[in-house]
N, C-alpha and C positions, 0 to 999 in steps of 0.2 A: 328273422328278431335281432339275431346276434348282430348283425351287421347294421341296425337301426341304433341299437342300444350304445355302442362302439361309436356311432356319427354323434349320438347324444351327447357321451361323455365326453368327446372329442370338443364339440361345440360350446360346453360349460368348462372343458380347461381353458379354452383359449379365452373364454370372458374373464376367469379366474387370472390369466395372466397379462391383459394389457390394461394399463393403470387409468384413470380418469379419463378425459375428455377422448383421449384417443380410442379407448374401450368402447364407449359409448358408440361412438363412429365406426368401430370397426366391426360392429356388428347388427348396424345400423339395417333396416331394408335398402336397396339400392335407390338410388334416384332415378327415374326413367328420363331418357333421353328422350324427350318426345317429337323428336322428329328423324330419329335414326331408322331407315325402315330395310327392314333385311327378310329375304327370303326363308319358304317351309317353316317359319314359325322360331325363327330364331331370333333372340334375343340379347345376346351375349356370346363375343369370341375371347375366346383363349388360344392362344400362339405361342406355346416353349421349344425352342432350338437351345439345345444341349451342346456343350464343347467335347466332343471327343466320348461319351457314351457308351457304353457297348450292351448290344443284348448277348452277344455271342462272347463264350468264354474265352480270355488271352492264357489261361493254362486249364488244363480239363480236371483240375483238381480244385480250381477255385470258383466258385458261382460268380457270373458274369454279374454286371453292372446293376441291370435291370432284375435280375434275379435278387439282388441284395435290396430291392426297393420295391417290395411286393406291394404297397399302397399303390404307386402307379402302375407296375406291371398287372395286378390282378383289375384294376381299373379300366383299364385298356382291355384286357381279353376278355372279361367278364361283361362288357358292355357295349363293345363297339370291333373294330376290327384293327389289330396290329400286323403289320407286313414286317417281314424280315429279309425280303428282296427290294429293298430300296437302296438308291445308289447315288455319288455325292459327284461333283465333276471334277473336268480338270481346270487348273491346277487344285488338288483335291486338300485345300486350307480351310481354314476359319470364315475368310471373308468369302471367298467365292462359293461356298456351302449354303453361307445362310444367305447373300445376295440373290442368287439361284431361286432358293428357297420364296423370298420376299419377291421377285418380281415374274419368277415364270419365265425368265431368260435364261438362255445359256452366256458363259464370257462374253462371245464375240458379241452380244447384239447387248449386254448391259456394262462391260467396259470390264470386268474382272477378271484379263486374260491371265493374269500370273499374281498371285498373292501370296503371304500377307502383306508383301511389300514387293516391290519390282525397282525396274531400272527404265528409262527412256532415254532417248538419244537426243542433246542438246541441241544445238544449233551449230557447235561445233563438231556435231556426229560422233561425242563421245558420251559414257552412260553416268547417267546423273539418276541417283536415289529418289523414291517416293513410297510413300506409304497407301495402300490400299483403303486404310481405315479413315476417313475424311469424311465429313459432311457431307451429306447429295449435292450440293450445287457446287462443294469445293473444285479447285482446278487441278489438273497434273501439277503445274509448277505453281505451288501457293506461297511461293516466296517473291515472286519479282513477276510472274503471266506472261513473261518474256519467252521464258527457253519451251515451252510447249503449254500457250494459252487452253487447250481444249481442258474438259470437264473430265475428272478423275471417273467420275459414274457416264461413261460416252455410249452413243447408241448412234448407229446409220441413219441416215434419212435421207429423202430426196434432193434435201439443199444443204447436204454434207453435215458432218459431225454433230452432234447436238446433244444435252444432257438427258441421260434414260428419265422417262415417265417416273415420278416418284410413286410406292407402294401403297403408299396410305390416301391417294387421289379418291380414287373410286369408293372410299368409305366414308371421307368430308365427305364428297357432293351428295353421297345418300343422305347425309346430317349426322353423322355418327362420328363421333369424335374417337380419335385413334393415339392409346398411349402404347409409349415405347420404352422399354425397360432393359438399356444395354443392348440395345438391338443396332446391327452393325448401319452405319451410314444414314439412319433417320432420325439418329440422336447426334448432338455435337462430341465432335470427336479431340477439338485440340484446343487449347487457351493462344492461339496464335491470335497475335495484336500487328501483325503487317497486312499489306492493304489487301489480302486474300485468306486471312487468317479467321478463323470461325467467330471469334469475339467482334472483330472487325465486320464481318460479312452479316452477322445477326443482330448487334446490338449498336454496332456505329461508334467510330472512332470517336473518343475522348468521351464517350458515355461513362455512368458509373462502373457498370459491367467491365467495360474495356481499360477503365484505369484502374481496376480493382484485378484484372489479369497482369497487368505491366507490372503492377507490385509483387503480386505472387509469382510471376516468371522470375524477377530478379532474387526472390528470396532464394539463401540457401539451399542445396539440395536436402532431401531427408526430414524436411521441418514441416510444421503445421502452416506455416507461412507460406513456402513452397505449394502445398498440397491447395491452398485455398479454393484459388479458381476453379479447380477441374471437382472438388467437392461440392462445389457451388454449381456449376454450368454445365460439366458435362456428364453424360450417360441416361438422363430421363428426359423425356419428350413427353408431350401431348400438344398434335395437332387437332386443331379444333373444326369441329362440322362447319356445315355453309353456313348455317345460324349465327354462329359463333359460341354456342357450346359453353362448356367450361369456360372459356376463356370472357365468356360475357356474364357469369353465374354473379360476380360480385365490383364491386369497384376496384378493389385489388389486384384482383384477376385482368380487368381490363386492363391497369396500370401495369402488370407485370407482363402481359401478354405482346409478342412481336409479330410483325407481317410475316406469313409463312410465303417466302420468295420461290420461287417455279418459274421462271423467266422462258423455258423451254419447254415445259408442259403444254402437251396436245389440247386446243381448245382452251388453253387459257386459264390462269389460276390467281384471279384480283378476290383481294376481299377477304382470303382467309387468313387466320391469326393461328399463333400455336406458344405454347408457354414451353421455356427451356431450363432443364438443370435443375435441380432438387431444390433450388432458393425459390422458386415459382412454382415448382410442383407440388411440392408438400404443402404447402399453405394451400393449394387450391384444395388437396384431394383430403385434406385431414384438417380440417374446422380451423385453417390460420395457424396450424404448427409447424414448427419448423422442421417437426421428426415426420418418419415415417416408422411404424417398427414391423419388425422380423415377424416370424411367424412363432418366434419363443416369449414372445410380446418384449424383445428388446427394439432398443433405437437403432436405429440402422444410421451407420457415422463410418467416417474414414478411419484409417488408424491411429491418428491423433486424439481422436474423441469430438470430432467436429460431426455436426448433424449433415446430413448430403450422401454424394455418391463416395462408395467404399473403394472403388476402382475395378476397372474392367477384369480382373483376376480376383475380385473381392466379393464376385456374387453366388455364392452358394445357393442352393434349394429356398432357404429360409429367407434368404433377402431378397431373391426376384419373386418368389409366390409372397412373400408377404406387401410389394408392389402390386402385383397384379390384383391381389385381393382388393387392398387399399383404391386402386382406379374403379374397379369395378364396384366398388359399394358408393364412389363417390360420383357415379355414374355415367363413367368413362365405358361402352358399351364392348368397347373393340380393343385387345388388349395383344401384345407381340413382346413377347420375353427372350431374354438370353441368360443361360444357368453355367457356372463358372464349371468346367472338370472336376471330377472326383477324384481321379487318381494323381493327380499332384497334391504335395503338401504348398498348401499358398502362402504359409507362413512369411511376412517379410516382404510380401508383395508388392509393388509398384503401387503407392505412392510412398510407403514404409521408407524407413532408412536403409540402405544397403546393408545385406548379411553374405556373408560368402557362402552359408551354409543352404539357405534358404531362399526360394521357392525352391523346391527339389521334388522329383517322381519317386513315385512307391510304386513298389511290385504288387503285384494279383495277390490278395490276401496277407498284407501289412499290416498292420494294428493299426495304423493312423487311416489307411486307404478303408479299412472296414468301418472303420468308427464313422468315415466321413459319407460313406452309403449309408450308415443307420440312421444320420441325421438327416440324409435328403429322404429317409423313407419316411421318419417323422415328420417331417418340412410336409411332404406330399400327403399324409393323411390329416396334419391338420386344416391343412388347404381345401381339401375336399369337405371335412365337415363346414369349415368356417362357410365356405360357398355355399352348401347346402342350406345352411341355417338362413342364409339369404335368399334362398329361395334362389340361387343361380346352379345349375343342375343339368342333367343329361336330356331331361325334358325341353327344354329353351336355351342351350348354348352349345354351340360347335366349340368342342375340345379337339386340338390338334399338337402333338410333340412327334419330335425327331431328333436327331443329332446332325451335326454339321457333316460330321464324314467319321470314317471308320480309322482306327489307327492300326498299327504292328506294334507289338509289345517287342524290345529290344533288351533281352536279359536270361539270363539263364535258368535257373530252379530254385526257390526259395526254399529254405530249411525248417521244416515244421519245430515249431512250438509247442511250450505246454499247453496253453490257451486255445489253440486250434491257428491260430494265425502260421503265418510265415514270415521267417526274418530275411532281407535281403541287404548288402553291403554297398554301402551309401560313402564309396571313394572313388576316385580314379583312377582308372587301370592303364599303366602304360609299358612299353617293353622297347625292346633294342633288338631282338631279330624272334623270340618265340613268347609269344604271350603267355602269361602266369595268373590269368584275373582268376579270384573266388570262384565257386561254382554257382554262389547265389548274387554274381552281379550283376548289376542294372545299369541300363544306360547304352543312349546312341554310340555310335562308332564313329568317331570325328576326325574328317579326313581332309586336307589340305591339298586340292586338285592341284593348285599353282606350283606346287612343289614336286608335281608327278609329273609334268611337263617338260621336254626338253627345252634347251636353251632356244633361242628363236623364236618361239612361242608370241605371238601379237599379246600387246597389254588388254587386259579384258576385265570386266566385274561380273558377278554371279549373284541370282538370288538362292541364299543359302538354305540348303534343301536337302532331300533325298532323293529329290529330282530338280536339280538344278537348272535354271536358263541361263545361258551366255549371252552376256553384250559386249561384242569385241568392238575396241575403239575403232573408230574410221566407219563402221556398220558396214561391211564390205557385202558385195552381193554374195548369194550362197554359193556361187559356181567359183568364186575366188578361190585360187589351188592352196596358196595359205591359209586361208580357210576350212578349206575340205582336207587338208592335213592334219590341222586343229583337231578338226572332228574325228578323223579316225585315232589320233594322238589320245584322246579323251576316253574312246571305248576303247583303247588297247590296254588303260591303265590298270594296275594287279594292286594288292593289297591284303592285309588279313583281318578277316572278320572273326575274333575268335569265338563267337557263336555257331559257327561253321564248320570254323575249320583251323590248325594252328599253320597252315600257308597260305602262302600268294595265291589269289584269285581274282577274274576281273571282277570290278564292281560296277560298272553299267550293262545292264540288261538290254535298253532301249536307247532309240533316237532319234528325234525328230527335227528337222529343218524347218523355215516359213511354207513350204508346202504342205507337210502334214502337221503342222501346228496348226494349216487353216481347218484341217481335216475334223481336229479334233476342238476346235470353237477356241481358240487359242490367239486369232488374230484379230484384233478390235478392229472400231474405226478410228484408230489416231495410229497411222502408221510408225510413229516415233516410238511406241510401246512393243513392237514383235521384237520377241528374242530373235539372235542369229541361229540359235538351236536350242534345244531343250534335251538334257540327258538323264534317263532314268535308270536310278540304281538299286542294288538289293537295297532290300526295306530298312536293313540295322544303322546302314551309315546317314552319316549328315555331313554334307560334302561343303565345305567352304573355301575362300579363298584366302585366309590367313593361317596361321599358325594355331594349332589348338592349344588352348588352355590347359587341358588337362594332361601335358608330358609330349609324347613322341608323336607322330605322324604315320600313323592313326593312332588314335588311343581311345578310350572309352570315358565319357562324360557323364559323371552320375544323375546331374540335374535334369538331364531330358531322357525320356525314355519309350517317350510312346509316338512313332515315324507316322507320320501322313505328307500328301503330296505327292507321293509314289501311286503307282498302276497295279499293286499288287490287290487280291481279294478282299484282304481283310481290313484295308485301308479303302476299297472302292466301296465295300457294300455295309450298308446301314439298317436302321428302321424306321419304321413310322405309323403313328396311330391316329387313329381318328375316334372319336365318341361325340354320338348327339343325336337332333333330329334327322334325319335322311341319311344316316348311316348304318350300314348293314351291321350285323352282331353276329362276324365271323370268326372271333376270337385269333390264335396267330394262324397266319397265313402263309404261305410262298410263292403261293399261285402266280402274282403278277408282279411281271419285272415292271420297275418304276425307278424315278432319279425327282432328283428335289426341283425342277421344274416342271413336275407333274403337280405340287400341293397346290400352287395357286390358282391354276384353275380348276382344281378340285373345291377349294373352298371357297372362290368363287362363284361357280356353278351351284353349290348349295345353297347361298346368298342372295343367289340373284342378282348379281351383282358382275359389271363385264370391263375389263380394261379397252384403253385406248388402241390397242396394239393387240395383235394377234401374237397369244405364247408361244412359246418353244414347246411347252409342255401340252400334255392332255389331261382333261380330267378323267379319273381314276373310277369310272363307272359301276365297275363290277364291285365296288366298295359302297355305293349308293344304291339305295333303295328306288325301283323303277319311277314310283310316283314323286322322286325328287329330281331327276333329270328332264331335261327338255322333252316335247313331244317327239324333235328328230331322232332324239338319241334313243328314243324308246324304238320307234319305228324301224328303224334300220340301224339295230345294236348288236346284229353277228356281225355285220361289215364293218359298221363303224370300231368294233372292238379289234378286229384282225386289220385292219387300216392302222389301229394305234400300236399292234405289236409291231408290224414292220417298220412304222416311223420310227420307232424307239431303237429298232435295230439300226435303224441308217443313221438316225440323229446323236442319239447321245454319247458322250462322249466315252462312255465308258460301255457301249455297245458293241457287236462284233463288227461293223465296219470300222468304227474309229482303231480295236483292236488289231486289226488285220491289216488296215494301211500302216500302221504302227511298225506291227514285223516287216512289212515289204520295205518301209522307209529303211529300217536299219541295215536290210541287207545292200540297200542300195548305196545307204553313206558309208558306211563302212569298207564297200568296194575299191579297191584301187584302181579298176579302171575306169574311165570316167564315164564311158558309152555307157556302160550298166546303170549308174548312176544316174545318170540324163535320162534316161529310158524309163527306170524306175519310177523318178518323179514325176517325169510327164503323162507316163497312165495315171500316176496317184493325182496327180491336179487335174487330169483330163474327166476322170470316172467323179472325184471332189465336185465337179461344175454339173456333170449330171445328177449327184446324190442332192446338190444344195437345190435344183431345179424341182427335183422329185419330193425334198422337203418342204420347200414352199408351198405347193399343189396340195401336198399330205394335211400341213399345218393349216392353209384356209380353208379345206375341208372340214378337218376336226374343228377348228374354232365356229363355225357357222353352226355345225350341228350342235355345239353345246351353247352358245350364246346369241344364234340368230343370226342369219343370214343365207344366202340362194344356198339348197344344198346339192352336192353333187349328185350322181344318178348312180344306181346301182352298177349301172355298167362302169362309170369312170371311176366306183371305189375300187370294184375288181382286177381293171387296169392298173390302177396305181399300185395294187398289192403285186400284182405280176411284176413291174418296173421295179419294183422296190427288191424281189428278189432275184431278180438278174441282176441288180446292181451288189446286190450282195454275195451273189456266187462269183461274179466277175472280182470284186475284193476280195475276197478269201484265196482265189487263184492266182492273184498276184504276185 
């Protein structure tokens, strides 16, 4: 009874806060997408991925992020399943985590082997920079298309590298409009007007949108004019269903929609359309208005007061959830959204004018962090109440929530304050010999690796990270003596991490060259993008190839304190929640080891949809009601669950096979005996070939059992389990 009263009060509050026509639109019954066909009685899909939002505590005396968001936490534990044994992938950054979630593919099969940016070897065999965040069909070299003409989202195929299949396709082919709110690479990501820029590719050179972007890109940085094209065209999209969906709802939408081009999509993708950017999405979902309101009833605007996209770091819960609700109410039944992290103070985030003090990290329990989590919690309370008032609830909606990865907090101990919060030092800390940082210091330890290597080290570039990937000029083969010495020199670097000791100690704990990178799913279909090696540091470090801006080398930069990309448990492990038809009510559980590749096949299995490819993940059948899964999964449940367990141990980037070969690789690479090195790498290569072959057989068996196809016999399933256990034992013995 108390819950029902609270929901009614929330709905009334929303009605009071939303002004004029937007208010009527927000609480109107959602339009029905007549041709959207989903399974298990599901009419709506709400999928939300957080950036670095934690279920586990960063400090024992401070409640975790989800503990401070009881409206979300209780929704998951009271109504469905919340797993705290979910994992991300390598390299463990936002783009890789989200795109594995969206596709069900590990980075080697969807392209994001290094993120959030990467280097590739150009035609002169020297490193060239690229970003992982690009629209789905963009190229690696999106400036000229000459240095690397392959897609950023690249996948292997029998006829050579292709653009990876797009995640919205099964939904739109089923007649469902697919809304994306700041979701990586399924929305426009840049305002490029070159021949391969997003504005050119989607709207066309010389179009009004393209001309707006040309003018916007030429305006002074930190101004409304400079932000205008980003505000209008980036960050939001609706990929419309096969019948045209909302793209055909009225004359304005028909005019504003564009061809949804996917030239490499298996089976073809002709005749589909999409709406890109707030300029066209907002009026389509909010009665012709140029704005959408957040969950507090305020217009969503950029830092200059212009209606539209506020920037990728300007997506707190109230903004994303406001868009999700508005899309659902406008008849867009499938919505995927991204929520910015709560542990950073996003004041002055891009595209706002530069501020040297912000954005910056906040420490656990710090007042602004606590307030932001409170605001997130309020947003979820309002959101669930609003959807319930619309008739969108657990009886007809599949809800899925996760975080792209975990974090390691780099900091000391906060100082208790009278109001119960903790105070942290927001100043850089540098030193000449012995660190003297305050006890409540916050910030990553920045280290310029180039300055720590001896003279004669070949020129190189790195993806700056706690786990930097190295790209050496000339792209030497892995057995090159100079490269081999460089690898040993990197692993020999020592520095002082003030959070651990006042004395120098080794910075790096593991290293992988292309042989082991392949085992970790870090080698994709584009050979130009394979790093020469990857070094995994202690998680307090942020490794760069330039002098840190915080003073000495190393030093602590207070702007960033939540480290990821690396291999430690607090980075690798995150959480996953499901609520809705066909989902068991297990509450919080640790029983099933899973990773982000498993999310998509679980969602599609519940919806009765399937991809054009075999996913690397497997449906989490232990979280689903027996009646919600296929007959084959029911008939062979025990054997298939065991196959899945062994499969994940073999295939997952954070599974035991990967971690064991990474340990062996480190011993081999750091050895000064080249026969030891070569023997180790040969053993890893041969064993990974066996692993890959068995992984493919297991993947086919799991996919067919879930989505239809020839079912492996019980004998075959048991044989695969035994073979997998043998390979795992061999990897552990390396």
